C-alpha positions, 0 to 999 in steps of 0.5 A, a space after each residue: 813840440 819842444 822849443 829849441 830857439 827863442 828869437 827876440 828883436 830886442 832884449 826887453 821885448 820878452 818882458 818889461 823887467 825880469 827877463 834874466 830869469 826867463 833867460 836863465 830858465 831857457 839856458 837850463 832847458 837848453 833853449 837858445 836865446 837869440 837877440 837880434 838888435 843888441 845894444 851895448 851891455 848896460 851896467 847893473 845900475 843902468 839895468 836897475 834904473 831902467 827896470 824902475 822906470 818901466 815899473 813907474 810907467 806901468 803903474 802910472 798908466 794904470 792909475 791915469 787910465 783908471 782916472 780917465 775911465 772914471 772921468 768918461 763915466 762921469 761925463 756920460 752920466 752928466 750927458 744922460 742927466 742933461 738930456 732928461 732935463 
C-alpha cells in the first residue's frame, strides 16, 4: 500500500523539530500533507526559537529523568539496608 495523504492535527505532531524535511520528502513522493489546525505562519526566527526550546525540553527531561531514577534507586537501597538493621 502506498500512502496518498498524511493528515496531522498540528504541524509539530509529526516531529518535535525538523518536520520540514519530512514535508519535503512527502512533496517529492507525491504525498499530500494536510494540517488541520494551522496556526499563523511563524517567521524563521520564531521557528528556530521554538526548535531550540524543544531541544532543551527534551534533553532536560532526559537529564532530570535520569537523576530521578538514580534518586529512586538510592532510596530503595537505603530502605533495604535499613530493613536489614
